[in-house]
C-alpha positions in Angstrom: 167.5 65.9 53.0 167.5 69.3 51.2 168.4 70.3 47.8 170.1 73.9 47.2 168.6 76.1 44.3 170.4 79.0 42.5 168.1 80.9 40.9 169.1 83.7 38.0 166.1 85.6 36.6 167.1 88.8 34.0 164.3 90.7 32.7 165.3 93.4 30.0 163.5 96.0 28.5 164.7 98.0 25.8 162.9 101.5 24.3 163.3 103.1 21.2 164.6 105.9 22.3 165.8 107.3 25.7 162.9 107.6 28.1 162.0 109.0 31.5 160.7 106.7 33.6 158.6 107.2 36.6 158.6 105.1 39.7 158.8 101.2 39.1 158.1 98.9 41.7 160.1 95.3 42.1 158.2 92.8 43.7 160.8 90.1 43.3 162.3 89.0 46.6 160.5 86.1 48.1 157.9 86.8 50.9 158.9 86.8 54.9 156.2 84.0 55.2 158.3 81.5 52.6 158.3 78.2 54.0 161.7 77.3 51.5 164.6 79.1 53.8 166.1 81.8 51.5 169.8 81.4 51.8 171.1 84.7 49.6 169.5 87.1 47.7 171.1 90.0 45.5 168.9 92.4 43.1 170.8 94.7 40.6 169.3 97.3 38.5 170.8 99.1 35.3 171.1 101.9 34.6 173.5 101.5 38.0 172.4 105.2 39.1 169.0 103.9 39.9 168.0 104.7 43.3 166.4 101.6 45.2 164.7 101.7 48.2 163.4 98.4 49.8 160.3 98.8 52.0 157.4 96.3 52.8 153.5 96.6 51.4 150.7 96.5 53.8 150.5 93.0 53.2 154.4 92.7 54.6 155.6 91.6 51.1 158.8 93.0 50.2 158.9 95.6 47.6 161.5 97.7 46.0 160.7 101.5 44.4 163.1 102.3 41.6 163.5 105.7 41.1 165.4 107.0 38.2 166.3 110.6 37.7 167.5 110.4 34.2 166.4 109.3 30.4 167.5 105.8 29.5 167.5 103.6 26.5 166.9 100.7 28.8 166.0 98.8 32.1 167.6 95.9 33.4 166.7 94.0 36.2 168.4 91.1 37.7 167.6 88.9 40.3 170.0 85.9 41.7 168.9 84.0 44.7 169.8 80.8 46.5 166.9 78.8 48.3 167.0 75.4 50.7 164.3 73.4 49.1 163.6 70.8 52.3 160.4 68.6 51.7 157.9 69.4 54.2 154.3 67.8 54.8 152.0 70.8 53.9 149.4 68.7 55.9 151.3 69.0 59.3 148.7 70.9 60.7 145.4 70.4 63.4 142.5 72.6 62.5 140.6 74.3 65.1 138.0 72.2 66.2 135.4 74.8 64.9 136.5 74.8 61.2 137.3 71.3 61.3 134.4 70.8 58.8 133.1 72.9 56.1 131.0 74.9 55.9 132.1 76.9 59.1 132.1 80.5 60.1 135.2 82.5 61.0 135.0 84.1 64.8 134.3 87.6 64.4 137.7 89.2 65.3 139.3 86.9 62.5 136.4 88.1 60.1 137.2 91.3 60.7 141.1 90.8 60.1 140.7 88.6 57.1 138.2 91.0 55.3 140.0 92.0 52.2 140.2 88.6 51.8 136.6 87.4 52.2 135.6 90.4 49.5 133.7 89.8 46.6 131.3 91.4 44.0 128.3 89.6 43.2 128.5 86.2 41.1 127.4 86.7 37.7 125.1 83.8 36.1 128.1 82.1 35.0 129.9 81.8 38.2 126.7 81.5 40.2 126.0 78.2 37.8 129.4 76.8 38.6 129.0 77.4 42.5 125.8 75.6 42.3 127.8 72.4 41.1 129.9 72.4 44.3 128.9 69.7 46.7 128.1 72.0 49.9 127.5 68.8 52.1 129.3 69.0 55.4 132.8 67.2 55.4 136.3 67.5 56.3 137.6 71.0 55.7 141.1 70.0 54.0 139.1 67.6 51.8 136.9 70.0 50.6 139.4 72.5 49.6 141.7 70.3 48.3 138.8 68.5 46.1 137.6 72.2 44.8 141.0 73.0 43.6 141.3 69.4 41.8 137.8 70.0 40.1 138.9 73.3 39.1 142.2 72.1 37.4 140.5 69.5 35.7 137.9 72.4 33.8 140.4 75.0 33.2 143.0 73.8 30.3 146.4 75.5 31.1 148.0 77.6 28.2 150.9 80.4 28.5 149.2 83.6 28.1 151.7 86.5 27.3 149.1 89.4 27.2 149.6 91.2 30.5 146.4 91.6 32.7 144.2 88.7 34.5 141.2 87.3 33.0 137.6 87.8 35.0 136.7 84.4 36.2 133.9 84.5 33.6 136.2 84.6 30.7 138.3 82.1 32.3 135.3 79.5 32.8 133.6 80.8 29.7 137.4 79.6 27.3 137.8 76.5 29.7 141.5 77.8 29.6 143.9 80.3 31.0 147.7 81.5 32.4 148.1 80.1 35.9 147.7 83.6 36.9 144.1 83.3 35.3 143.2 79.9 37.1 144.7 81.0 40.5 142.7 84.5 40.5 139.5 82.2 39.8 140.0 79.7 42.4 140.6 83.1 44.5 137.0 84.2 43.9 135.2 80.5 43.9 137.1 80.3 47.3 135.7 83.9 48.6 131.9 82.9 47.6 132.1 79.6 49.5 133.1 82.1 52.5 136.7 81.2 52.7 139.3 83.6 52.9 141.9 83.5 49.7 144.4 85.5 48.5 146.1 85.5 44.9 150.0 84.9 45.0 152.6 85.3 42.6 155.9 83.9 42.7 159.0 81.6 41.3 158.0 77.7 40.8 161.2 75.8 41.2 161.0 71.9 40.3 164.0 70.0 40.8 163.9 66.5 38.4 164.7 63.5 40.3 168.1 62.1 40.0 166.7 58.7 39.0 164.0 59.3 36.8 161.6 62.1 35.0 158.7 63.4 36.8 155.9 64.6 35.2 156.3 68.2 33.5 160.2 68.5 33.7 161.2 66.2 30.9 164.3 65.5 33.2 165.3 68.8 33.4 165.6 71.5 36.4 163.2 74.5 35.4 161.9 77.8 37.1 159.5 80.2 36.0 157.2 82.8 37.4 154.0 81.5 38.3 150.9 82.0 39.9 148.7 80.6 42.6 146.4 80.6 45.4 146.1 80.3 49.3 143.4 79.9 51.9 143.0 80.6 55.0 142.2 77.9 57.7 142.0 78.2 61.5 144.9 76.3 62.7 146.8 75.8 59.8 147.0 79.2 58.6 147.7 80.1 54.8 147.6 77.1 52.5 148.6 77.1 48.9 146.7 75.3 46.4 147.8 75.1 42.8 145.0 75.0 40.5 147.6 74.7 37.3 148.7 71.2 38.8 145.7 70.6 40.8 148.3 70.4 43.8 148.8 71.7 47.2 151.9 74.2 47.2 154.8 72.7 48.6 158.8 73.7 48.7 159.0 74.6 45.4 156.7 77.3 45.5 158.4 80.8 46.4 155.7 83.3 47.0 156.9 87.0 46.1 153.6 88.9 46.8 150.5 87.8 48.5 147.8 90.2 48.2 143.7 90.6 48.1 143.6 91.3 44.1 146.1 90.3 41.4 147.1 94.0 40.3 148.9 94.3 43.9 151.3 91.3 43.2 152.7 92.2 39.3 156.2 91.1 39.7 157.3 94.5 38.0 154.9 97.5 37.3 155.6 101.4 36.6 154.8 104.0 34.2 156.8 105.4 31.2 156.7 107.6 28.4 154.7 106.7 25.1 157.2 104.8 23.4 157.8 101.3 21.6 159.2 99.1 23.7 161.5 95.5 23.4 161.0 93.1 26.3 163.0 90.1 27.1 163.1 87.6 30.2 165.7 84.9 31.0 165.5 82.6 33.9 167.2 79.3 34.9 167.6 77.2 38.0 171.3 75.2 39.0 170.9 72.5 41.6 173.4 72.7 44.1 174.1 69.6 46.5 175.6 72.0 49.2 174.9 75.3 50.4 176.7 78.5 49.2 179.8 79.3 51.9 178.8 82.2 54.4 179.4 85.7 53.4 
């Protein structure tokens, strides 16, 4: 039986003086391929005079481009959406016979289409050492990628890291810790070096606690947050989400916003502004609904 969740997300920027902002890019609308159905969506931008133009980027993610023509002392971005959270089996697929066991090679046409998601730099000694610990013996492909995700989860301790940017794979391995975006980007790199196409995902994570008992990590409360994870492309399955923060596969609570070859292209909000001091605040909440909202 599906649940319905209403998510409210407010991002506030307050500037020390009125400033002229360059174009701002907002990636806060669920991607077209989201497995959880979006029943309603609204983006509100203040100041109200802001011009908002929606389009899709080269990877089919929704992106709003904001244009502000006058200096402003603040910018507020509010997202309200309702999604249907219907549990699904992420392993309900049949791999193509040639991809059933790892290692395998993508057929040439598919490899050309996946080229941006296979691109890697030469591995550093640290990354090479970690890859050397991976068991390369032939085994079912799904078992291989699930085990790799679990190994990374056990190796990298999750921390909340408010600093902008993404750690390099070497930094995350050396520290043994990182935010969700750091471990997600590390897993993308590991998979690519192992010959598997992978992409970086930013999105919302919605966790609805069961009515009868507390599930791990929820403390009995419904919760939501901006999150990041990885998707790997398996012929016959398509893109399979892997979340190294939890060591699990992505399910109905993972709502992708942007899927890109590099983390920089998936930032929820980015843009230019004149040099000034900025106060940033961020608020999210989720409310469970036991019935879908009325149409219209």
